[in-house]
C-alpha positions in Angstrom: 18.0 7.5 -78.2 20.5 8.9 -75.7 18.1 11.8 -75.0 15.2 9.4 -74.2 17.5 7.3 -72.0 18.5 10.4 -70.0 14.9 11.5 -69.5 14.0 8.0 -68.2 16.9 8.1 -65.7 15.7 11.5 -64.5 12.2 10.3 -64.0 13.3 7.3 -62.0 15.6 9.4 -59.8 12.7 11.7 -59.0 10.4 8.8 -58.1 13.0 7.4 -55.8 13.5 10.8 -54.1 9.7 11.1 -53.5 9.6 7.7 -52.1 12.5 8.4 -49.8 10.8 11.6 -48.5 7.5 9.9 -47.6 7.0 10.1 -43.7 6.6 6.9 -41.7 3.2 6.4 -40.0 3.1 8.2 -36.7 1.9 5.0 -34.9 2.9 1.6 -36.2 3.2 -2.1 -35.3 0.4 -1.9 -32.6 -0.3 -5.3 -31.0 -2.2 -6.7 -28.0 -1.0 -10.2 -27.1 -3.0 -12.2 -26.1 -6.4 -10.9 -27.1 -8.2 -12.6 -24.3 -7.3 -12.2 -20.6 -8.6 -13.4 -17.3 -7.4 -10.9 -14.7 -7.9 -12.9 -11.4 -4.3 -13.3 -10.2 -4.2 -17.0 -10.8 -1.0 -16.7 -12.9 -2.7 -17.7 -16.2 -3.6 -15.2 -18.9 -3.7 -12.4 -16.3 -2.0 -9.9 -18.6 -1.8 -8.8 -22.2 1.3 -7.1 -23.6 0.6 -3.8 -25.4 3.3 -2.9 -27.9 3.6 -0.1 -30.4 6.2 1.9 -32.3 6.1 5.7 -32.2 7.9 7.3 -35.2 7.6 10.9 -34.0 7.1 12.7 -30.7 3.5 12.5 -29.7 0.9 12.4 -26.9 -0.3 8.8 -26.5 -3.5 7.6 -24.8 -4.9 4.1 -24.3 -8.7 3.5 -23.7 -11.1 0.7 -23.8 -14.8 0.8 -24.9 -17.4 -1.6 -23.7 -20.3 -2.8 -25.9 -22.5 -0.1 -24.5 -20.0 2.6 -25.4 -18.7 3.2 -21.9 -15.1 4.5 -22.0 -12.4 3.2 -19.6 -9.0 4.7 -19.3 -5.8 2.7 -19.0 -3.4 5.5 -19.8 -4.4 9.1 -19.9 -2.8 11.3 -22.6 1.0 11.2 -21.9 3.8 12.8 -23.9 6.2 10.2 -25.4 9.3 10.6 -27.5 10.4 9.0 -30.7 12.1 5.8 -29.8 14.2 3.3 -31.7 12.6 0.4 -29.9 8.9 -0.2 -29.7 7.1 0.9 -26.5 5.8 -2.0 -24.4 3.5 -2.1 -21.4 1.7 -4.9 -19.6 -2.1 -4.5 -19.2 -3.5 -6.4 -16.2 -7.1 -5.6 -16.9 -7.1 -2.8 -14.4 -8.2 0.7 -15.5 -8.7 4.1 -13.7 -11.3 3.9 -11.0 -15.0 4.0 -11.8 -18.3 3.2 -10.1 -21.6 2.1 -11.4 -24.8 4.1 -11.1 -26.2 1.9 -8.4 -23.1 1.8 -6.2 -22.8 3.8 -3.0 -19.3 3.0 -1.6 -17.7 4.4 1.6 -14.4 4.7 -0.2 -12.9 6.1 -3.4 -12.0 3.6 -6.1 -8.6 4.4 -7.6 -8.1 1.4 -9.8 -10.6 -1.2 -10.9 -10.6 -4.3 -13.1 -12.8 -4.4 -16.2 -15.9 -6.6 -15.9 -16.2 -9.7 -18.1 -17.1 -9.0 -21.7 -15.8 -7.9 -25.1 -14.0 -4.5 -25.5 -12.6 -2.4 -28.2 -9.2 -1.1 -27.4 -8.0 2.2 -28.8 -4.5 3.7 -28.9 -4.3 7.3 -30.0 -1.3 9.4 -30.8 -1.3 13.2 -31.5 1.6 15.5 -32.4 1.9 19.2 -31.5 1.2 20.0 -35.1 -2.2 18.4 -34.9 -1.4 15.1 -36.7 -3.5 12.4 -35.1 -3.6 8.6 -35.6 -6.0 6.1 -33.9 -5.5 2.4 -34.0 -8.2 0.0 -32.6 -8.7 -3.7 -32.0 -10.6 -6.2 -29.9 -10.0 -7.6 -26.4 -12.1 -10.1 -24.4 -12.1 -10.1 -20.6 -13.3 -13.3 -18.8 -13.2 -14.7 -15.3 -12.2 -11.3 -13.8 -11.9 -11.0 -10.0 -14.2 -7.9 -9.7 -14.6 -8.0 -6.0 -13.1 -4.7 -4.7 -10.6 -4.6 -1.8 -13.2 -2.6 0.1 -12.6 -0.8 3.4 -15.4 -0.2 5.8 -15.7 0.8 9.5 -12.9 3.4 9.1 -12.6 5.3 12.3 -10.1 7.5 14.1 -10.3 8.3 17.9 -9.7 10.6 19.4 -9.7 12.9 16.3 -7.8 15.5 18.3 -4.7 14.4 20.1 -1.6 15.8 21.7 1.5 13.7 21.0 3.8 15.0 23.8 4.0 12.0 26.2 2.0 13.8 28.9 -0.2 10.7 29.4 -3.3 12.5 28.1 -4.5 11.8 24.5 -1.0 10.9 23.5 -2.1 8.1 21.1 -4.7 7.6 18.4 -6.4 4.3 17.5 -7.5 3.8 13.9 -9.7 0.9 12.8 -10.3 -0.3 9.3 -12.3 -3.4 8.2 -11.0 -5.2 5.1 -13.7 -6.9 3.0 -11.3 -9.3 1.3 -7.7 -10.5 1.5 -5.4 -8.0 -0.1 -1.8 -7.7 -1.2 -1.2 -4.5 0.8 -3.0 -2.4 3.3 -1.3 0.8 4.4 -2.2 3.8 6.5 -0.3 7.1 6.4 -0.5 10.8 7.1 0.7 13.5 4.8 2.4 16.5 6.4 2.5 20.0 5.1 5.7 19.2 3.1 4.0 16.3 1.4 6.0 13.7 3.4 4.3 10.5 4.3 4.2 9.4 7.9 3.4 5.7 7.9 1.2 4.3 10.7 1.9 0.8 11.9 -0.6 -1.8 12.8 -0.9 -2.8 16.4 1.2 -5.8 17.4 -1.7 -7.6 18.9 -4.0 -7.1 15.9 -7.3 -9.1 15.8 -6.6 -10.1 12.2 -3.5 -11.3 10.4 -1.6 -8.9 8.1 -3.5 -8.1 4.9 -6.3 -10.6 5.6 -10.0 -9.8 5.5 -11.3 -8.5 8.9 -10.7 -5.8 11.4 -7.3 -4.1 11.5 -6.2 -1.7 14.2 -3.5 0.9 14.0 -1.7 2.9 16.7 -0.2 6.3 16.1 1.8 8.4 18.6 3.2 11.0 16.2 6.6 9.1 16.0 7.6 10.1 19.6 8.1 6.6 20.9 10.7 6.0 18.1 12.6 9.1 19.3 11.3 11.4 16.5 9.5 14.7 16.6 5.8 14.8 15.8 4.4 17.0 13.0 3.6 20.5 14.0 0.1 21.4 15.4 -2.6 21.4 12.7 -5.2 19.3 11.0 -4.0 16.5 8.7 -5.6 13.9 6.5 -5.2 10.2 7.3 -5.2 7.9 4.3 -6.1 4.2 4.3 -5.3 2.5 1.0 -5.8 -1.2 0.1 -4.6 -3.0 -3.0 -5.5 -6.5 -4.0 -3.5 -9.0 -6.0 -5.2 -8.0 -9.3 -4.1 -4.4 -8.8 -7.4 -2.9 -7.8 -7.0 0.0 -5.3 -9.4 1.8 -3.0 -8.8 4.8 -0.7 -10.6 6.2 2.4 -9.7 9.3 4.3 -10.5 11.2 7.5 -9.0 14.1 9.4 -6.8 14.2 12.5 -5.9 17.3 14.5 -2.7 17.6 16.5 -2.5 20.1 19.4 0.4 20.8 21.8 2.5 18.4 19.8 6.2 18.0 20.6 8.8 15.8 22.1 9.2 16.7 25.8 12.8 17.5 27.0 13.6 18.6 30.5 16.7 18.6 32.7 17.9 19.4 36.2 19.7 22.6 35.4 23.5 22.2 35.2 23.0 18.8 37.0 23.3 20.6 40.3 21.5 20.1 43.6 21.9 22.3 46.6 21.8 20.0 49.7 21.4 21.3 53.2 24.3 19.3 54.4 27.6 18.2 53.0 28.0 14.8 54.6 26.2 14.3 58.0 22.7 14.5 59.4 21.5 13.9 63.0 18.8 11.2 63.2 15.4 13.1 63.3 16.7 16.1 61.3 15.7 16.9 57.8 17.7 16.8 54.6 16.6 19.7 52.4 17.4 20.2 48.7 16.9 22.9 46.1 17.3 22.5 42.3 16.0 24.0 39.1 14.2 22.2 36.4 14.3 23.5 32.8 11.8 22.7 30.1 14.1 22.6 27.1 11.4 21.6 24.6 8.8 23.3 22.4 5.8 21.7 24.2 4.2 21.8 27.6 5.4 19.2 30.1 2.9 18.0 32.7 3.5 17.6 36.4 1.6 16.6 39.5 2.0 16.6 43.3 3.0 16.2 46.0 3.7 19.9 45.9 7.2 21.3 45.9 8.2 22.1 49.4 6.7 18.9 50.9 8.7 17.3 53.7 8.6 13.5 54.0 9.5 11.3 56.9 12.0 8.8 55.7 9.6 5.9 56.2 7.1 7.5 53.9 6.9 7.6 50.1 4.8 9.4 47.5 2.0 6.9 47.8 1.6 7.2 51.6 1.2 11.0 51.3 -1.5 10.7 48.6 0.5 10.6 45.4 0.3 8.0 42.7 2.2 7.1 39.6 0.7 9.1 36.7 1.7 8.2 33.2 3.4 11.1 31.4 4.0 13.5 34.4 7.4 14.8 35.3 8.4 14.8 39.0 11.6 15.5 40.8 12.7 12.6 43.0 15.3 11.8 45.7 16.6 8.3 46.2 19.0 6.8 48.8 20.7 3.5 48.6 18.7 2.1 51.5 15.4 3.0 49.8 13.0 0.1 49.3 11.5 1.5 46.1 12.9 3.6 43.3 12.8 7.3 44.1 10.3 7.0 47.0 10.2 10.8 47.6 8.8 12.8 44.7 7.7 16.4 44.1 6.0 18.5 41.4 8.3 20.4 39.2 7.2 23.9 40.2 4.7 25.9 42.1 1.6 27.9 41.3 3.8 30.9 40.2 5.7 28.9 37.6 3.1 26.4 36.5 -0.1 26.8 34.3 -3.3 24.9 34.8 -5.7 23.7 32.1 -9.5 23.5 32.3 -9.2 20.0 33.7 -6.9 21.0 36.5 -3.7 19.5 35.0 -0.5 21.4 35.7 2.2 22.2 33.1 5.6 23.9 32.9 5.5 26.0 29.7 8.2 25.6 27.0 11.6 27.2 27.7 10.7 28.0 31.3 12.5 27.1 34.5 11.1 26.2 37.9 12.8 26.0 41.3 11.9 22.9 43.3 12.5 22.4 47.0 11.7 19.6 49.4 13.0 17.6 52.3 13.2 14.2 53.9 13.2 13.9 57.7 15.2 10.8 58.6 13.5 8.9 61.4 15.4 5.6 61.0 18.8 4.4 60.1 20.2 1.2 58.6 23.6 0.7 60.2 24.6 -2.0 57.6 24.8 0.8 55.1 25.6 4.1 56.9 26.8 6.3 55.3 24.9 5.9 52.1 24.7 7.7 48.8 21.6 9.9 48.1 20.9 11.6 44.8 18.2 13.5 42.8 16.5 12.6 39.6 13.9 13.9 37.1 11.4 11.2 36.4 9.1 11.0 33.4 6.7 8.5 34.9 5.9 5.4 32.9 8.2 6.8 30.1 11.8 7.0 31.3 14.4 8.4 33.5 16.8 9.8 31.0 20.4 9.0 31.8 21.2 12.8 32.1 18.4 13.0 34.7 19.4 10.0 36.8 21.8 9.9 39.8 22.2 13.6 39.7 24.7 15.3 42.1 25.1 12.4 44.6 25.5 13.1 48.4 27.5 10.7 50.6 25.3 11.0 53.7 26.0 9.6 57.2 23.1 9.5 59.7 24.3 10.1 63.3 22.3 8.8 66.2 22.0 11.3 69.0 
């Protein structure tokens, strides 16, 4: 009797040991709640919660199959680790982008909502040893907002530009037409390091932010904000729209940068050589000599009147044929009795120091210096302010007169009547 009892105990112990050694299922407790969704961003039944427990490390994928057998991917195979808590993810009805056979779209579909209809969902898990488990179930999609956040009329002009504040092709205008209201529309450029350079919409846009209609963007390479533009080269511009459901589309085009760079120039050592120290006889000429240095990595543009020009004091750059030209650098001289700011202006160099492009524009090359001379013949005097201060400046027209280039080396000048 004792022997039989012992044998029975041994058998029960072995059974318990075998039961304890049985592996848990690789994939367990898989649920989709609810089983019917209406992905249209109205706040009701837009999402279903996918939950599952993974009992060993495995690669997990989630797909959907339409009644015609078409496969849609929500999650491509992704390595996941054993976790004490179940994995959980919200499914908004949006899968990896797809197009139908009869669609010809001017953009790439990145994410797209499932059309209305019944679907079979499938979650698969596979270990590195080859163990594979697949669990399936049913999902119904109804009242889905399937209208894509399409982008049309995407254009960039000019497609080659030179962000260097020389007033020529310094800016790019980009247009994109949204076919529906969206949650977000963004434009950006990727540089060679993979960094995004976001491009802002114009302040006076014909359409409100993210609303259907034409949207215009302005890009200057970041110079207006005080930054340096990306190096010369050809880059891709991306326009991406995402609607409230989560659908995303993308359209791209190329933009080429040439002669890009933030212009920096100075009057060397902030020194001006004046022809007199303090006095000048009425009718005589005040001469000056200074040196301009291009301290940047880009060309800086200039324009006449030519260095060496001598003005009468009652003249200005306009009366001798000069005009304000956006983006050009000019040396100027200003006196306290002047009626306009820096009335006497000169090009920053001469034919020996400047280079000329095919269109006839003149440039001082990077890291180069140019000697500038000129004069003002004083033909009148304002006794209410005599003597007066006169000084030099380096003007970046329609851009700025940098503080370091303003009021340079003032001269306290008295005009003496003969």
